[in-house]
C-alpha positions as CSV (number, residue, x, y, z in Angstrom):
1,M,-4.2,12.2,0.5
2,L,-5.0,12.7,-3.2
3,N,-7.6,10.5,-5.3
4,P,-6.0,9.4,-8.7
5,A,-8.0,8.9,-11.7
6,L,-7.5,5.9,-14.0
7,V,-7.4,6.0,-17.6
8,I,-7.9,2.7,-19.5
9,F,-7.0,2.5,-23.3
10,A,-9.2,0.4,-25.6
11,K,-9.2,0.4,-29.4
12,Q,-12.8,-0.9,-30.8
13,P,-12.6,-4.9,-31.3
14,I,-13.1,-5.1,-35.0
15,A,-11.9,-8.1,-36.7
16,G,-8.8,-7.3,-38.9
17,E,-7.8,-4.2,-37.3
18,V,-7.0,-5.6,-33.7
19,K,-4.6,-8.9,-32.3
20,T,-3.1,-9.2,-35.7
21,R,-0.3,-11.3,-34.0
22,L,-3.3,-13.4,-32.5
23,A,-4.8,-13.4,-35.6
24,K,-2.4,-15.2,-37.6
25,H,-2.8,-18.3,-35.2
26,C,-6.5,-18.4,-34.7
27,G,-8.2,-16.0,-37.5
28,E,-9.4,-12.0,-37.2
29,Q,-13.0,-12.6,-36.0
30,V,-11.6,-14.7,-32.6
31,A,-9.0,-12.3,-32.2
32,A,-11.4,-9.6,-32.2
33,D,-13.4,-11.6,-30.0
34,I,-10.2,-12.2,-27.5
35,A,-9.7,-8.3,-27.7
36,S,-13.5,-7.8,-26.7
37,L,-12.7,-10.0,-24.0
38,L,-9.6,-8.3,-22.7
39,V,-11.5,-5.1,-22.5
40,T,-14.0,-6.5,-20.6
41,E,-11.9,-8.1,-18.1
42,T,-9.8,-5.0,-17.7
43,V,-12.6,-2.8,-17.3
44,K,-14.1,-5.4,-14.6
45,L,-10.6,-5.8,-12.8
46,C,-10.0,-1.6,-12.6
47,A,-13.7,-1.1,-11.4
48,R,-13.3,-3.5,-8.5
49,F,-9.8,-2.6,-7.2
50,W,-9.3,1.1,-8.1
51,P,-10.9,3.3,-5.5
52,G,-10.8,6.7,-7.6
53,P,-12.3,7.8,-10.6
54,R,-12.4,5.5,-13.8
55,S,-12.7,6.3,-17.7
56,L,-12.5,4.6,-20.8
57,Y,-10.7,6.2,-23.3
58,C,-11.5,5.0,-26.8
59,W,-9.7,4.5,-30.4
60,P,-11.1,5.9,-32.5
61,D,-14.0,7.0,-30.9
62,P,-16.4,5.8,-28.0
63,D,-19.0,4.8,-30.6
64,H,-19.3,0.9,-30.0
65,D,-21.8,-1.3,-28.0
66,L,-19.3,-2.8,-25.9
67,F,-17.8,0.5,-24.6
68,R,-21.4,1.8,-23.9
69,H,-22.2,-1.6,-22.5
70,L,-19.2,-1.4,-20.3
71,A,-19.3,2.4,-19.2
72,G,-23.0,2.1,-18.3
73,K,-22.4,-1.1,-16.3
74,Y,-19.3,0.2,-14.2
75,D,-20.1,4.0,-13.9
76,M,-17.2,4.8,-16.2
77,E,-16.9,8.3,-18.6
78,L,-16.4,7.1,-22.3
79,A,-13.9,9.9,-24.3
80,S,-12.1,9.4,-27.5
81,Q,-7.9,8.9,-27.8
82,C,-7.0,11.6,-29.5
83,P,-4.7,11.1,-32.8
84,G,-1.0,10.9,-33.1
85,T,1.4,8.2,-31.7
86,L,0.6,6.2,-28.5
87,G,3.0,9.1,-26.6
88,D,0.5,11.9,-27.8
89,K,-2.7,9.9,-26.8
90,M,-1.3,8.7,-22.9
91,F,0.3,12.3,-22.7
92,D,-2.9,13.9,-23.8
93,A,-5.0,11.4,-21.6
94,L,-3.0,12.1,-18.7
95,L,-3.3,15.8,-19.1
96,T,-6.9,16.1,-19.5
97,E,-7.7,13.8,-16.5
98,S,-5.0,15.7,-14.0
99,K,-7.0,18.4,-14.6
100,R,-10.2,17.2,-13.6
101,H,-8.7,15.5,-10.5
102,D,-5.9,15.4,-8.8
103,C,-3.3,13.3,-10.8
104,A,-4.0,10.4,-13.5
105,A,-2.7,6.8,-14.8
106,V,-2.9,5.1,-18.0
107,I,-3.3,1.1,-18.4
108,G,-3.8,-0.9,-21.1
109,T,-6.1,-3.9,-21.9
110,D,-3.2,-6.5,-22.3
111,V,-2.8,-7.4,-18.7
112,P,-6.3,-8.5,-17.3
113,H,-4.4,-11.0,-15.5
114,C,-2.8,-8.2,-13.4
115,S,-3.5,-8.6,-9.9
116,G,-5.7,-6.3,-7.6
117,N,-2.9,-5.8,-5.7
118,I,-0.9,-4.4,-7.9
119,L,-3.5,-1.7,-9.0
120,N,-3.4,-1.0,-5.1
121,R,-0.2,-0.3,-5.3
122,G,-0.4,1.9,-8.3
123,Y,-3.1,3.9,-6.6
124,E,-1.7,4.2,-3.3
125,L,1.6,5.4,-4.7
126,L,0.0,7.9,-6.8
127,S,-2.0,9.2,-3.9
128,H,1.2,9.8,-2.1
129,G,2.5,11.9,-4.7
130,K,4.8,9.4,-6.8
131,S,4.8,9.2,-10.4
132,V,4.4,5.1,-11.0
133,I,5.1,2.8,-13.7
134,G,4.4,-0.7,-14.4
135,P,7.2,-2.4,-16.7
136,A,5.7,-5.0,-19.5
137,S,8.5,-8.0,-20.0
138,D,8.5,-7.3,-23.6
139,G,10.1,-3.9,-23.0
140,G,7.5,-1.6,-22.7
141,Y,5.0,-0.7,-19.9
142,Y,1.4,-1.4,-19.2
143,F,0.8,1.3,-16.8
144,I,1.9,4.7,-16.0
145,G,0.9,7.3,-13.4
146,M,2.3,10.9,-13.2
147,Q,1.2,14.0,-10.7
148,H,2.5,16.6,-13.4
149,P,2.2,14.8,-16.8
150,D,5.4,16.2,-18.8
151,K,5.1,15.7,-22.7
152,R,9.1,15.0,-22.8
153,V,8.5,12.0,-21.2
154,F,6.3,10.7,-24.2
155,E,9.0,11.9,-26.7
156,G,11.5,9.9,-28.4
157,P,10.6,6.1,-27.6
158,N,10.2,3.9,-30.7
159,W,6.8,2.7,-29.8
160,G,6.4,-0.9,-30.2
161,S,10.1,-1.7,-29.7
162,E,11.6,-3.7,-27.1
163,N,13.6,-0.3,-25.6
164,V,10.0,1.7,-24.6
165,F,10.8,1.1,-21.1
166,D,14.5,2.0,-20.7
167,E,14.0,4.9,-23.1
168,T,11.4,6.3,-20.8
169,I,13.1,5.8,-17.8
170,I,16.3,7.5,-19.3
171,R,14.2,10.5,-20.2
172,A,12.3,10.9,-17.2
173,R,15.8,10.9,-15.5
174,D,17.1,13.9,-17.8
175,I,14.3,16.2,-16.9
176,G,14.6,15.3,-13.1
177,L,11.5,12.8,-13.2
178,S,11.6,9.4,-11.1
179,F,9.2,6.5,-11.4
180,D,8.6,4.2,-8.7
181,K,8.1,0.6,-10.1
182,L,5.3,-1.9,-10.0
183,D,5.5,-5.5,-10.7
184,A,6.5,-6.5,-14.2
185,L,3.9,-8.0,-16.0
186,Q,3.3,-10.0,-19.5
187,D,1.4,-8.5,-22.3
188,I,-0.7,-10.5,-24.3
189,D,0.7,-10.2,-27.6
190,N,0.9,-13.7,-29.1
191,W,-0.7,-17.1,-28.5
192,Q,1.8,-18.2,-25.7
193,N,1.2,-15.1,-23.7
194,L,-2.7,-15.9,-24.0
195,V,-2.2,-19.3,-22.7
196,D,-0.2,-18.3,-19.9
197,A,-2.4,-15.6,-19.4
198,S,-5.6,-18.3,-19.2
199,Q,-4.2,-19.5,-15.7
200,K,-5.3,-16.5,-14.1
201,V,-8.1,-15.4,-16.6
202,P,-10.6,-18.1,-16.8
203,G,-12.4,-16.6,-19.5
204,L,-9.6,-17.1,-22.0
205,K,-9.7,-20.6,-22.3
206,K,-12.6,-21.1,-24.3
207,F,-10.5,-19.9,-27.0
208,L,-7.6,-22.5,-26.6
209,A,-9.5,-25.4,-28.3
């Protein structure tokens, strides 16, 4: 059985540069604090429920106290995301980690409310030779895992649009690749998303006052 690696994608939580939609509601510094918590909770979740190798791929680089702290505490390797589109970054990370391990998956930090069962399911499918994707309710996806990363899967989608998931599935079918699907989740992009997610991630509730 394969032992898939998991890559967590994270951005330095700098005020004014992260969670800009949330910042319109709560201000830039609070939005950055929320981003920090999302990274932390995602790392904790993955450390608990992903039995294979784990790494934190950072943008623009890992030179941030939060990343160093989490990597040390949860035994994760640090790396920089490559330049380019989100598709470029995901393909590069999947290819790099697949060369080092059996296969790999990428998850973002906008779904700390993801259940352990979903992560376990992703690991199980990958470990049995499947490719896996987790759709987000805004039309994107929060998780993608592949046995043999193919750059064509990541070429073409209008990243950030509501058609990313559908376009990715169509492109995969065109090259003969199929994905098993995980449960759909809502990314934390706006204030209502944050309110909803706080029911499962208690640490978010302090930002709602």
